[in-house]
N, C-alpha and C positions, 0 to 999 in steps of 0.2 A: 824535335822529339821528332820521330818517325815510326811510322807503325804499320805494317802489310795488311792490305784490309781481306783479311781469310778466315774471318768467321770468328775469330778466336783472339778473347782478351787477355792484357798481360796478365800478372800476377800478381798478387793485392800486395806484397810484402812479407817485412817478419813479424811484424804485429799482429800475435794471435789473438781470436774471440777466447774469452775465457766467461760469460754472459749470455745466456738465450737471447735472443730479441728475436720480435716478429720482424719478416724481413717483407715488405712491399715492392712489389715489380711496379714500375713508370716507364713511360715509352719515350719522357722529356720531362726539363726540369728547368726553368730559370732560378740563379742564385744571383743574387748582387751582394757585394761584398760595399760597406759604406762605413767611412771614420775620419776624422782628420786628413788636413793633408800629408802630413806626417808620421799617419800610423801604417803608411805600406802597404795600404790595400790596391795598388796596381799589383805589387811584385805578389802579393795572395793570391788577387786574379789569376793571373798569367800562370802562377804555377796549378791553380788549381786546373788553370782549362791546360797544359801542357801534360797531367794526368788522364785528364777525359781526350785528349789527342791519341795519347799511347797506349790508354785503353781500346781504343776505336770505336767510339762515338763520334759522330757528324755534332761540329758543333758552332754555334757561332759568338763574337764577344761584342762589350760596346763598353769601351774606359770612358770615365768621366770624370775632370780634374779640372781645377781653377788652372788661370793663367798666371797668376803668380808663384814664384818657388816656392815662396811658405807666406802661403794665404791664413788670412787673421786665425790662430788656434781657436778651436772650440765655435766657431761662426759658421753657419749655414751657407756663405759665399765661399770658405773655407772646405767644406765637403768633398772628399774627392771618393770616388766610385767604380766599383769595375762590375758589371753584368756582364755572365756567361749562363749561354742556353745549350745547353747541350741534349742530344736524343738517341733511337735507335733505328731514326731513319732521315732523309735528307729535309734539312731546313733552310730555311732561308733569311732569320733575323737574329737577333739575338734575343729577339723576347718584347712580347709586351708589358710583360707587369712580370714583377719575381714572386715566385710561388716561396722563395725563401728570402728574408731580408739579415744581414750581420749586422746590425748596426753597433758601430762603437763606443759611440756618445750620443747625447741627447740633439747636438744637432744632425749627425745622420740620420737619426730616427725622424726627426720633424722634417727631413729634407725630400725624403725619400719612403713616406708612410703613404700618402698617398697615392703612391704607387702600387701597395700592397693588396692585391684582393681579397675582401673578407673571407674569413677562414685560413688565410695564407701564415705561415711561419717567422716567428720573428725571433729571432737571438740576440740577447741584449748584454755588452759590457753594463752589467751593475756598481762599477765601481765606480763609473764615470758619473754616474746618475745622483753629482752634489750639487746643492742650492744653488752654489755660484753658475754651474756649466749651464742646469735648466735657465735662469734668470736671462744669460745672455743669450739664449734662441727666442726668449719668449713665453717658457710655461712657467705659468702660475703656482700652477700645480705638479705635482710629480708626477708622470704620466705611468709610473709602476705601480701607483698608490689610486690614481681614480679609474674613471671607466676609459680612458683614452685607447686602450689596447683590448676593450672586452670583448672584440669581432673576430680577433685573431689566436693564433697559439703561441703563447708569450715561451722562450726558454730564458731564464734569466742568470748568467753565468759571472762570475766574477773573477773574468779574464786576468784582470792586471794582478791583483792578490794570487790567484794561482797560479798564472807565471812566473810572479818573481819569486813564490814557491816552489817551484819546481826548479828553480835555477839560486838558490839559495845557498848553494854549495858549492858555486862556480867561483866565486868570488866578487862577483861585478858588481857594480853597485844600481842602486833602487833604478834608476834612470835609465840605466843601459839595458837592465832585467823588462823594465818595463816595455819595450821598444819590439820585444820578442811577443808580446801579445799576437802580433798577426797571426805569425807562427802557429801560435795555441789553438785560433780560430781554424787556421787553414787544417790543422791536425784533426779538431771537431768535426769539420762537414766532411775531410776524406775519410771518417767513419764512418759518419751516417751515409755516404754514399760510395761504400765501398772502392774508395779511389787507390791505386796503387802507390806506397810508401817510397818505396825505394832511390826512384826516381828523384824526389824531392829531396831527401838526404844526398845524393850524391850533388844533387845541383849546389846547395847550402856549403856544401864540401868544398867546390871549385869555382864559387864565387866569393868565398871566405877565406883563399886558399891561405893568403899571407895576414890574416887574423885569426889562426883556426882556433882560440879559446870563441871566439863570437861565431865561428862554425858551429860549435859544441850547443853553445849557447840557445842557439835558434833552433836546430836537431832534440833538444832537452825539451823544450817549449815547444814543438811539432808534433813528440810523442805524446808529451802530458795532454795536449786536446784531445789525439787520439784516446789514450787510456781515460778521461774523465769524460769521455761519450760511452766508453767501456763499460767505467763501472758505476756510473749514477746512475739513479731511479727514474732523471728526469727526461731521459729519452729512450722511449720503450721499444720503438721500431727505427729501425735502417730501409735505405730505400736500393734499390737497384736499376739501374740504366744499362737495357745490353749495349752490346756493341750494334753500328749500324750496320746495312749489306750495303759496302758503295762498291764502284767497279773495282775489278780488283789493280793493286800495281801498289805502289809505295807513297806513304801519304806522311808530311810533317806539317806541322799548327803553321801559319805563316800570315803575317800584318801586313798589310798592302803597300807599305813603305819599301818591306824588304821585299816583295814580289817586283816592285817595281826598279829595285836597285840587281833582282837576280834577272829580271828578264832586259836591262842595259848590258850585263855582262855577256848575257847568252849573245844578245843582237851585236856584241862588242867580236866575239867568237865565231858568230858566221855570217857577217860581213868581214873580217880578216882584218879589221880598222882598228888603231890605238882609240880607245875613248877618254875624252878628258870632261869629269862635270868641273864647272866653273859657277861656284855656287858661292850665297853668303847664307847663314844659316838664321831660318827663319820657321817657326811653329806653325803648321805640323807635319813642313816637309822636312825638317833637318834630321832624320834616322837615316834619310837617302843617303845624305851624304856619309853619315857616318857608318854606313852598311857597304857603300861603295869603297872608303877608305882601307877596307879591309881584304882587298879583292887586287894588290897590285901585281900578283903573278897571271893575273890575268889580261895585264895589257890595261889598266886603269890606271889614270892620274886623275888624283880630287885637289881642287886647288878654292881654299876656301878665301873669297876676296873680301876686300875690305866693304865692299858695297854691290848692291844687286847690279850695277851698272857693270863694274867690273868682272862681275863673276859671268855674266852672260857677254861680253865681250871678250873675253877668254876664252869662250865655248866658240863664239862663234868664229875667232881665229885661227883655234884650232879645224877645224873644219875646213877653212881659207890652207893652212896647211896641208891638209889630203888626212886628216884623223876624224872622226866623229864627235863633234861637240853637242855637250847638254848639259841643261840649265835647271837649278832645281827652286822654285819657291813658291808662294801663297799669293794670292790676290796683290795686298800693298806691291809686291815685286813684281807682278805683271806690268802693274801700271808702272815702276822705272825701269823694266826692261824693254818696253813698247818702241824706244826710237829703235832700239838693237834688234828687235823682232821687224821692224821693217827696213832695216837695212838688210838685212837677210834676205828678207823677199827680191830688193830691188838687186843684190849682187848671187839672187838664187842660189844659195847653198845649204847643204843639209845642215838642220839644227834640230834637235830634243827641248822642246821648251815642258816642264812637269810643273803645271800648279795646282799644288794641294786645298784646295777651296775650301774658308773659313768662314765665319760669321764678318760681314763689312758695316759700312765701308770701312774706311782710314784701317785704325788700330783695330776696331770691332770686338770681335770674341775672340781671341788667338787659337782658345783648343775649342770650340763649339764648331760645329759644322755647317755649310752652306752650298746650294748650288748656284751661288746668284755671280758669276765668273762667265756665264757664256755670253751674252753680248759684248762683253771685255773680251773676251777672244775671238770674237766673229768682228768686231768693230773697233778695238779698242789702239787703232793707231793710225798715225793721218793719212790721209790719200786713200786710192782704190789699194789694199793691201790685204789679200785673202789668204788667210791660211788655214789649212786643214785642222782640223781637231778632232781625237779620236777622246772617248770618257771607257774607263773600266766600270764592270757591274759590282765588283763585290772585290774583297781581298786579294785571293785566289787569281783573277781573271787579269788583276795587274800585270802579271810575269808577261800575259798573251799581247795585251795592250802595250805594253814597252818596246815586245818585238814590232806587231804592228806599226805604231808610230814611227819607229827607225826606219822600216820597210820604205811605207809613204817617203820619208824625209832623202833617204838612198836613192829610190828611184824616179821622184819627181823633182830632187834636187830641190829642198824645201823647209822651210821652220815649217815644225809642226806642232802645236798645242797638245798636249796630256792633260786631259781634264780629270782627277782626282780627287777626292772631298776628306775633311776629315775623318768622317766615317767610317770612309773603306782604308783610310791610311794606318789609325790605332785599332780599329776591329782585325779578325783574326779570324779563319777558317781552315780547313783542311786543304792541303794542297796536293792535288796529283801530280808527283813529280815526272816531269816529261822523258820520254826518250831521247836522247838528245840529237837521234837519226831521223827524228822528226820533223824537227825546225825546220824552218822556212831558208833556205840559200840565199843571204843578203849581198853576196861580193860586188861588187861592184869594178866596172874598167873605167881607169881614168885616160884621158888623152895620151898620144904620145905621138902624135905627126902633128902639123899643119893640118890645115881643112880647109884653108877659104879654096874657093873653087874659081878665082880670078887668076889664078899664076905667078900669085906674089909673093907663096910659101909661108904666108902668115899662119897664126895661130887667130881665129876669129871666136872667143867665148861664147858667143849666143848665137851658134850655130845648134838649132834644137834637134834632136829625137824625133821624127815623123809621128811616132805611135804617143808616145808620155809628152810632147813638147819640153823635155826637159833637155838645159843646157850642157856643154861638156864639162868635164871638172878635170881643171891643169893643175899637177899640182907643182907651186912654186920651185923654180929652179931644175925646173926639165927642159933640156938644149930643146931653143927653138921653137917654143911655146912661151914668148910671153906675151902677155897681153894685160889692157885693164879693165880693172873692175870696184865698184866703188858706190856711193850712195846718190850721184848725181845720174838720171838719166843716162840712159846707155843706149846709142844706136843699134840696130837689128844685127844680127849676126856680126859685123865687126866691134861692136861694143865699145865704138866710139863716141865720148860724151857728147851728146845730140841735145837740143832746145828747142827741135823740128815738132812743131803738132800734131804732124799727120804721125810720126813716127813713135811720139809720145801715145797717142791713139792706141796705135799698135801695138804698143809694146806692153801696155795697160791691159788690153783685152789679149795678147797672147798668157801672161799672165793670170791673169782670172781663166782661161780656156782650159789653162793646166790642170788649174784645182779643181774643176768642174769635170774635166777627165781624167779623174783618181778615179783606179778602179777598185768599188767599192760592193761590198756580196747586198744581194737584194733581204728585205724586211723580211722575218719569218715570224709567219702570226701562230701562237698557240692557241687553237682553240678545240678543246675535246670534243665540243657537242658536232663536230662536222658541219659547220658555218651553221648554226642553225644562231649563235650569240649575235644581238644588233648591238651592243658595246663594245666598245676595243678602249683598254687601257694600257697608254703607251707611256713610258715612262725612259729614262734615261740616267747613267751614273747610276749613284747607290740607291736609287728609288725601286731598285730589281725585285732586292727582296719583299720589303713592304708593299708591294704591287702584287710578288708574287706571289706571298704569302693573304692574302685579300683575296686574290680572285680563286684560290684553295677554298677558304673558305667559304666563297658566295656558291661556289659551284657543289660544295655539299648541300648547301640550303636545295639545291635542284634550279639554280639561276644559273642561264648562260653569261657566259662571258667572254672574250678573247683576249689576248693581253701579246703584244709586241713591246720591245726594248731594241734603243738605238745605240749604238755603238759610234756609228759613222755620225758626228754632226755636221761637219763640214768637209767635202759636199754629202748629202742624203739619199739616203740610197736611192736607186730608179726610181721602183717601185712604188716610194712610199705616196705619191699623190692617188696614186690607184687604189694602194691599202685605203687609206683614209677616205674617200670615198665610197666604198665599198659596205662602211656602216651607219646607220641613224645616229649615233653617235660615239665620238672620240673623248675621251678622260684621258688630260695631261697633267698627273699631281708633280710637284716640283717645289725643292724647297728654295724660292723665290717668289718672285710677284709674279712669275708669269713668264717667261722670258722664250721659253723653248714654244709656248704656245703660241706667242705674239709671232715667231719667225714661220710660224707653220698656218697662221692667218694669212700670213703676209704671201707667203710663196704660193698656197696652193688653194686660198680664197674657199677654205671648209670654216665651219664653225668649230669650235675647240672650245670645251666645258675645261676651265682651269682650274686645278682646287692646287690650293698654295701654302708653305708654310717655311715661319723663318722666325723659330724659337730657337735657334741655337740646335735642336735635338734631329734627329731622323723620322721619318713616318711610324706610326706604327700600325699593324696589319690593322686592328682592329677597326681604328677611325677610317680607313681605305675602303674594309669589308664595311663598314654602316653608308659611307660613302656610293659604292656599287650598288649595294643594293637598292637606295632608295634612286638612286639613276635606273637601273632594270627596272622595276615594281614602278617607281612615281608614288612613292611611298616614304616619308619619314618616318627614322626607327628611333626609340626613344633614345636610344644614346645617341644620335644627332642632334637632338631638341635640348 
C-alpha cells in the first residue's frame, strides 16, 4: 500500500455515516488485537496497519504469536496478538501499552490485561466468555461480572453471534461463518478511527479470488462490524488521527524481512551480479526466502536446501562462480553455518549472511526477539576469523543495511554478517521508496589477465589491492587465470598451500587488517542540549526506537541526554573511543546479557552502564525513560522501584 506524503489522507470509503457521534481528535493511538492463534489477529492487525499507512499516518507495529502452527486453543500460550501504533507525527516504537485492547476470548484478555493502562478501552467478544474457556485460563469468576474490569472502559460485543447473523444468508456453515469474526472486529475499529474501507474490501477479494464466497463472507462481516459501530449506542465517540507530516515522497508500509529482500534485489541490480540465495527455512527469517523467490526477473535465484550447511555452501559456491551468494537464517542456523563462513574468510570471497536473531539458546523462543548473537557473529568460528558486522535499526532501515552489507562484501571480498532480529523482521513502518538513481554503484571488476610479477604469466589469487587489501576475484574458466583456493592456509600472493609459520602469521594479520580498514562512517551523536548532556545512551539494532523514544521523554522533563546508535559493529567507528570518553556515563541497553558492553569495555577501557533484558520482548520506552532519568538525576523513580 503506497501513499504520497502530501498532507492529504485517503478517502474513507463507501460506508456513509447515518448517526451523529462525537469526534475526538488524537495525535496518536496504540491498538492491540488479541485472540487465539487461529482467530486471524495477524491478518486483522496487518489490514488495519495498511489502511493507516494509506491514510498517511506514521506507524510502527509489533506482531506477537506462538511458535506452534496451531497452539493449544483457548490457552494463554496460544494467544496471538498484533499491536499497531499510529500517529500524526514521526514515532519510533510500536508503543508501550495499548490504548485499546480487542480481546477475542478470556485467554487474550488475561494475557494482555496487565499492559492496558487504567482508563484504557477494552472491546470483548462476549460469546467466548463461557465457563469452560474461563476455567481453562484460571478465571474463578467471570471478569465480565466481577470487578476485574472496573478500571477500564469496557465494550461488550457478541462478535461471533453478530458475525453469524450477518452471514446467515450466505449458506456458510456456523464454523466457517464464525471464522470471519476477525473481520467484524476490523470493521468496528475501522469505524471507530475513521479508517478507509475500500482497500480492505479490495484486498479480501484479491486474497480469496479463487473462493469468491469466502471473500464476500469476509466483506459482509467487515461491513457488519462497521455498521455495528455506527448504529449501536455503546460507542458515542469516534476518533481521528490526522496524517503525519512526513518528508515529501512516495511511501509504502514495509516489514523488516521484506525490506531486506528488496535491499538484496537492489544490490544485485547495482552490482550487475546475479544473486543466489542459498537457504533453509527458519523462523523468523523465512519471509526473506518467500519474498526473494518472487523476483526471478531481477536475476535472483532462490535455492531451498536440505539443511543450513547446504544452503550456505551453495551461496559460497555461487560467489566462487562470480555471482553474489546470500544466505538467511537465525541464531541456530549461524551455528551450523560457522564452518562455511570460516571457509569464506579463508577464500576471501564476498558472501552476505543474514541472521534474524531470536530468543535462545538452542531452539529457544522461535517467534520472540533477542539481540544475543553479537558475540557469536564476532567470534563464533574457529581460528582468527574476522567478519564485518552490520545491524539495521528499524524495518525500513533493513533496505539500506542490506545494500551496505553487500557493498562491504564486494569491495573487501569477505563474508559479512547482517544482524537483524525478530522485532525488526516482523515489525513494519512506512518506508520512503528511494530514487534508484541515488543508490550506490556496487559494480566490481573481475580479474581479466595474469598478475604475477615474476614473469611466469601466472595468476596469483592473493595479490591484494593496496587500499582495501581485497584480493583479486577471478571467475573460474577465465583463460589463463587458473588458480587454487580452498580451506587450507595459502601462501601470500601466490595462493599455494603453505604451512610456513611466518606466512600463516602474515596472512592472519592481513585478513584482520582488511576488516579493520573497512571504511565506516564516524558515529553521529544526537544532543539537542548543545553539549550539556553528561550521559550518553548508546544502542544497536532494534533498540534504536525505544532508546530514541525514551530520550525524547527525558528531554521533555528538562533533563539533557545524548543518544548515539551503532550500525557498524565490526569494525566500530573510528571516533567511538573519543565519543565514549567524552561523557561521564554511557548507558547501553541490550536484549542480551551485555554483549556490546563487554566488547566496549575490553576495547576502550571505559566504564559502561549495561542495562539488559532477555524476556523475548523489545524494550519499552517507559522503562528506559525511568532508567535514564535515574542515572541523570541519581534519584530512583517510583516506576523503577
